C-alpha positions as CSV (number, residue, x, y, z in Angstrom):
1,M,-25.9,-27.8,19.8
2,K,-26.3,-24.3,21.2
3,K,-22.5,-24.1,22.0
4,S,-21.6,-25.0,18.4
5,L,-24.0,-22.4,17.0
6,R,-22.4,-19.7,19.2
7,F,-19.2,-20.3,17.3
8,A,-20.5,-21.2,13.9
9,I,-22.6,-18.1,13.4
10,P,-19.8,-15.5,14.0
11,L,-17.5,-17.6,11.8
12,V,-20.0,-17.6,9.0
13,L,-20.5,-13.9,9.4
14,L,-16.7,-13.3,9.4
15,V,-16.2,-15.3,6.2
16,F,-19.2,-13.6,4.5
17,G,-17.7,-10.2,5.5
18,V,-14.3,-11.1,4.1
19,L,-15.8,-12.3,0.8
20,L,-18.0,-9.2,0.6
21,W,-15.0,-6.9,1.2
22,R,-12.9,-8.7,-1.5
23,A,-15.7,-8.4,-4.0
24,T,-16.1,-4.7,-3.4
25,H,-12.3,-4.0,-3.2
26,P,-10.6,-5.6,-6.2
27,A,-6.8,-6.0,-6.2
28,L,-4.8,-3.0,-7.2
29,T,-3.2,-3.0,-10.7
30,D,0.6,-3.0,-11.0
31,E,0.5,0.8,-11.7
32,Q,-1.6,1.4,-8.7
33,Q,0.7,-0.7,-6.5
34,I,3.7,1.3,-7.6
35,Q,1.9,4.6,-7.1
36,A,0.9,3.4,-3.6
37,A,4.6,2.6,-2.9
38,L,5.6,6.1,-4.0
39,D,2.9,7.6,-1.7
40,G,4.3,5.4,1.0
41,I,7.8,6.7,0.5
42,A,6.5,10.3,0.7
43,T,4.7,9.5,4.0
44,Q,7.7,7.8,5.5
45,A,9.9,10.8,4.5
46,S,7.4,13.1,6.3
47,H,7.7,10.8,9.4
48,K,11.5,11.1,9.1
49,S,11.7,7.3,8.9
50,A,14.8,6.2,7.0
51,G,13.9,2.6,7.6
52,G,10.4,3.2,6.3
53,I,11.8,4.7,3.1
54,T,14.3,1.9,2.5
55,S,11.6,-0.7,3.1
56,F,10.4,0.2,-0.4
57,L,13.8,-0.7,-1.9
58,A,14.9,-4.1,-3.3
59,K,17.5,-6.1,-1.6
60,D,20.0,-5.4,-4.3
61,F,19.1,-1.7,-4.6
62,Q,21.7,0.7,-6.1
63,L,22.0,4.5,-6.2
64,D,25.1,5.4,-8.1
65,G,26.9,2.5,-6.5
66,M,25.5,3.1,-3.0
67,K,23.8,0.0,-1.4
68,K,20.5,0.0,0.4
69,S,22.1,-0.2,3.9
70,D,24.5,2.7,3.2
71,L,21.6,4.8,1.9
72,Q,19.6,4.1,5.1
73,K,22.6,5.2,7.2
74,Q,23.0,8.4,5.3
75,L,19.3,9.2,5.4
76,T,19.2,8.5,9.2
77,I,22.0,10.9,9.8
78,G,20.7,13.5,7.4
79,M,17.2,13.4,8.9
80,L,18.6,14.2,12.3
81,N,19.4,17.7,10.9
82,F,15.8,18.5,10.3
83,R,12.8,18.9,12.5
84,V,10.3,18.9,9.6
85,V,10.4,17.0,6.3
86,N,7.6,17.3,3.8
87,M,7.6,15.4,0.6
88,K,5.2,15.5,-2.3
89,I,5.4,13.4,-5.5
90,S,3.6,14.4,-8.7
91,G,3.4,13.8,-12.4
92,V,4.1,10.1,-12.1
93,Q,4.3,8.0,-15.2
94,V,4.5,4.3,-14.8
95,Q,5.5,1.7,-17.5
96,V,5.2,-1.9,-16.5
97,N,6.9,-4.7,-18.5
98,G,6.2,-8.0,-16.8
99,D,8.0,-8.1,-13.4
100,T,9.9,-4.9,-14.1
101,A,8.8,-1.3,-14.4
102,T,10.1,2.2,-14.7
103,T,8.6,5.4,-13.2
104,R,9.3,9.1,-14.0
105,G,8.0,12.0,-12.0
106,R,8.8,14.9,-9.8
107,Y,9.3,15.3,-6.1
108,D,9.1,18.5,-4.0
109,L,10.8,18.4,-0.7
110,G,10.6,20.9,2.1
111,L,13.0,20.8,5.0
112,K,13.0,22.8,8.3
113,T,15.8,22.7,10.8
114,E,13.5,24.2,13.4
115,F,9.7,24.2,13.6
116,T,9.7,28.0,13.2
117,S,12.5,28.2,10.7
118,P,11.8,28.9,7.0
119,E,11.4,25.9,4.8
120,E,14.3,24.9,2.5
121,K,12.8,23.8,-0.7
122,Y,14.1,21.3,-3.2
123,A,12.5,20.0,-6.3
124,S,13.7,17.5,-8.9
125,D,12.6,15.1,-11.6
126,F,13.2,11.4,-10.8
127,S,13.5,8.2,-12.7
128,L,13.3,4.8,-10.9
129,K,13.6,1.2,-12.0
130,W,11.3,-1.3,-10.2
131,K,11.1,-5.1,-9.9
132,R,8.6,-7.4,-8.3
133,E,10.2,-9.0,-5.3
134,N,8.2,-11.6,-3.3
135,G,5.0,-10.3,-4.9
136,Q,5.7,-6.6,-4.0
137,W,7.0,-3.8,-6.2
138,K,10.4,-2.6,-4.9
139,I,12.8,0.0,-6.3
140,S,15.9,-1.7,-7.8
141,N,17.8,1.3,-9.2
142,A,17.8,5.0,-8.9
143,D,21.0,5.9,-10.7
144,G,21.3,9.5,-11.8
145,N,18.9,10.7,-9.0
146,K,20.6,13.0,-6.4
147,L,19.6,13.5,-2.8
148,P,19.4,17.0,-1.5
149,M,22.4,18.4,0.3
150,G,22.3,17.6,4.0
151,L,20.0,14.6,3.6
152,G,22.3,12.2,1.8
153,Q,25.6,13.9,1.5
């Protein structure tokens, strides 16, 4: 009897803890999930992780005819040129329509070739198309958006 209680009590506490956490942390809305994905892209850019950035892209992603795998290769090569990458995203507007969505906003990108070199600054508006893929929001199209020189070209 004592042995079974030793396992049952922690299990009951664990289940109670999970249920309490779920009750106090409701699921994110679609808009919040997309904003979180954009924040994740900015974080991955700051970590210079081309794979991390492209993990937010749909399998059939397109950027002016460029496929996801080609973009990842270009970003990997481009990021080798920079020691520091800082990205901020602002002014995001999200419109969800079922399992698709569009976002508009602005990104500010700062690049340094050396830690002590001056920052090269780029800023641009962006427009992205999203789709729900396996329960997660992924970018499906970014046509018309250009990568800064040196990063993608």
